[in-house]
N, C-alpha and C positions, 0 to 999 in steps of 0.2 A: 603775838604768836613766835616772833623771831626769838625774844629772850626766853619762852619757854622751851623752844627747841633746844636752845643753848643749856637750859637747865637739865635736860633729858642727857646731857652727856654727848652731844651731837654738834660741840663746838668745832671750827675748822682745824685747830691743831691736833685733836682727838681723831678727827678722820683722817687727816695728813699721815698721822702716826699709824693708824690701822692699815691704811693703803700702802705704806712702806713696808711694814712687817709683811702683809700678804704677798708683796713683790718678793721680799728676801726669802720667804719660804717656798715661794713658786721657783725663784732662781735655784735654791738648794736641792730642792727635790729633782728638777731637772738635770742638775749637775750629776746628782746620784744615780739617776737612772741611765744616763748616758755615760756614766764613768769619767765625768770631767771634773775628777778630784785627784788633787796631788799633795805632796808635800814639799815644803820650801825649807831648806836647811839653814839653820844659823849656829856659828861657832861659839863656842863657850871656851874662853881661855884662861889660863892659869895666872892668877894676879901677879904673882912675882916674876913670872917668865911668860909674857904677854904675847911673844911670838909662838908660844906652844898651845895648841888647841887640845883641851881636856876630852872634850866629847862635843857633839852636835845635838840640837834640838830641831827635831821635825814638826813644823807647824802646817796645819791643814790649809788648804786652799782651796777653792772651787772656781770653775770658769762660767761665766755668764753666757748668755746666748751671743754676744760678740766676740767671746773668746778673751775678754779682759779677765785677768786674774783678780778674785776677790779674796781679801785678806780676811781672817777668821774674826776680827774685830767687828767686821760690819754685819757678821750672822751669827756669830755663836751664841749671844745671849738669848737671840731669839729662839733658835731651835734647841738649845741645850736641854730643856725638860721634855722634849718630845720623842718619838720614835725617830725623827729623822737625825736629832742628835746622836742617838744610840747607833744609827746607822753610819754615820760619820765617824764616830770613834771605832767601829769595825774596820772602816775602810783605812783610816790614818794607821790602825795597829797593824793591818795586812801589808800596807805599804812600806813601814818602817822595818817590820820583820823580814820582808823580802829584801831589803836594803842591807840590813845586818847579815843575811845569809850570803848576799852577793859579795859584799866587802868585809873579809875577815879583819881588816884593821879598824873598823869602825865601831864608835860607841855612841849609841843613840838614846835621846830622851823623846818619848811619845807622851801628849797628853791625854788623859782620859777622864770621865766623869766618874764617880763613886756609883752612880746609877747604872753603869754599864757591866759592874760586876756581876750583878744577878741577870744580865742579858745574855741569854744562850749564844746566839750567834758570836758575841763578842768573847765569850769565854772559849767557844770552838775554835775561834781564830787564833786566840793565844796558845791553846794547847797544841795546834798543829805547828804554829810557828816556831815553838820552843823546841819542838823536834826536829827542825829543820837541819840545826848543826850543833855541835857539842859545846860550842862556846856563844852560842845566841843568847841564851839566858844571862849570861854574865856580862853581856854587853848591852843588854836592854835596861833602860831607866823608865819607870812610869812616873808621870807626873800628875799629881791630883791637887787640884786648888784648894786652899784652907778651906773656902766657904763648900765645898763638895763634900769634903772629907768630913765635917761637922754633921752634915745632914743624917749620915749612917755611920756613925764611928765603929760601933762593933763589928759591923760588917766588914768597913775597911781593915781594921786591925787583923781580923781573921784572915782575909786574904792576903794580906802583907805577910803575916807569918807563913803561909803556905807558899808564896811565890819567893820570899826571901830564902826559904830553905832549899830552893832551887836555883839561887844565885842572882834574881832578878833584884836591882836596885829601885828604893823608892824617894821620889823627891815631892816634898811638900813646897807646892808652887803659890806664888803672890802672897808669902807671908807678910802679916801685917795689913792685909787689904779688907779684913774681916774682924769678927771678935773671937778670938781663940779661946776655947774652954781648957783651961791649964791642965786639968785633971786628965782629960782625954790626950792631950797633947804629950804627958809624960808617957802615956801607954802605947802611942803609935809607932814608935822606934823607926822613924824615917831616918834614911840614910843620908840625905840631903835637904838643905833648906834654902829656897830661894827667895831672896828679899825683894819685896814689892816695888816697883819703880818709883812710887811717889816718895820713899825715903832716899832714894838714889840720885834722881835728875837733879844736877847742881849741888850736890851735897858738899862740894869744896868751898861753897860760900854759905853754907846754912848750918851753924853751930847746932842747933836742935836737933836736925836730922843726923848728924855726926854723933850725938849722945845716943840717940836712939839706935841706931845702926850697931854702933859698938855695943850696947846692951844686947842687941839681938844676937850678934856673933858670940857674946859670952854665954848665953842660954844655950846656943846651939853645939858650942865646944862642951858644955856641961853634959849634953846629951849625946856626944860622940857623932854630932852629924857635920859633914861637908857643908860649906856655905858659898852660895853664888848669889852675886849682885847682879839684878836685871836693869834694863834701860841705862845703860852706862854709854853716854853719847860725847864725853869730852876727856881729853887726856888729864886735867886736873882732878876731876872726879875718879878716874882710874887708879891715878897715883895716890891719892887719900884713901881708896878704898884698899889698895895693897897694904899701905900702912897700918889701917885698923885691924886687917888680919884677915880679910876675905880670902878663900881659898880659890875662888873662880869668879871671873866677869864675863857678862853677856850683854851686847848691844850695837848700836849701829857705829859705834866707835872702831868696833873690832870686825865687822861684817854685816851685812843687811841680809836677812833670808833670801835664798835663792833656791830657784827648781832646778839649776845647772851646776850642783856643787862641783868642787875641784876633781874629785876622784873620778866622776864621771867623765869629765873632760879628758882627764889622763888615761883611763880606759878608751875613750873614743879615738885619741891619737894614737894609741899603740895598736888599736885594731885597722886603723887607717895607714899606718906608717909601715 
């Protein structure tokens, strides 16, 4: 009987994974309901002047019932296709646009799913946020993963054309993680290409990834795209990437995502000083 149960898909691993997913969904829903959602900001630096920050990425975080910050990697895949995923996209965009309105010197990248383009609440949030100030649009970067963009390429292309006319920039995130349809890639007109960390981590000691990354940079140049290397964690990797010709670098070597970015600390000190 036990063997028969296992064959019906009720093995312990599947049950454990289902239980974990249910717990994650519950945590996310409670965080959304109580507005226990925030952005953690990570700097993206110029490759040839690594002391200079080009922009920041705002990464979604939720708080669990104990107040612990839960990073996106622990929940995003579980909720990405659901209504909860759309609501998180709305909150992330709202928080990011609010920060851009508050900080006129800030340029910020916000992640989104292509599925949110047709989600009314998300589009309304974007429309309101872009009206907040005359420079908000030109300081906003919307990041779409390669896999998400390829789900509805025609919709993404149309949306990008509309928003780029208003000054919003677009970044193709995690490039190389999926299977790119080059005929669509040629049509997209992304402003920026972020190379997936699987090519970047330890690249100084990996000749194959050096060749791959160099080729990706050459492709990006052909299409007039700015290039960013993700997951830069070591000095030797950063130096090699600058030599290859990357425009910008992002990773823990330059700073971990933080919910208390430097500009907020400066504002707080000014207010109390």
